[in-house]
C-alpha angles and dihedrals in degrees: 000000000000111000115242098008101093090047090048095050097041117093093002116141098213092195091065096048123096110257093251093053092046091053091047093053092046094047093048092047091051090047090050091056091046098051098045117192101017119114118213117195100194137001137217109209120193124189131198126169094265108032147018120230118200120193127173111233093193123017119196114192123220114248115287118271101190122199135174119212133185114214126193105248100161091122091060092065131079098226118185117238090246092052093043088068089063101037119082096175143341114217130194111215116211138183121220141167110235090201094058118077128176130199105216103197089309142075093245109093120230137196121234106235115205112205112236105170145315125254128204116210110203128210088229118027090206093054110147088219090058099109094045092048092050091048092049100044110022096058101057117124116252137183135234112248147181121250129181113264091228092060093049093043090051091052090050094048092049096040127106086207093263089114101028134057122188112214094172128193122358089220089221119119116246084224091064102037121021123239097256094051093048091050089048089053091051089047090053090048094054093044091053095039106042112207098201 
């Protein structure tokens, strides 16, 4: 999915390339496999005698593939014993772009999860304590966070869509509206139209 790399590697006789060019093609191809769905338009390649440094000059993201996911975060809360009898689960609902992966000081890619809201699941939906429990536990501040792509992808694959919602593409060009503004619009949509 990296622009230019498949074309660069296809039909190239590595034996006829100068050693620097051959190393460049091999390094970029390996990097393409490692990074997955990112698209890089141009590259700045710096060589020293001991290492190769690859830095993207311009990075163009793939179109947004927005998802919402509800994660069980009950163990993050200090729930009183009296309230624990009424609460089945507390879920944090997050927004993420499945086409955007980040390597946070490791080779394993992660998704950036944007916190939308918290959701209390009660043992009995007609619980007379319902309003108080919602007020006490659904309005706690929470942070955005990174989570490994493999963990999220596994939840999506095993889900019956009771904990995931696929919004999809924003259908707005990144040339017209930048990435952060589009994600903010999707965040507002999910906050105003709860999926779960």
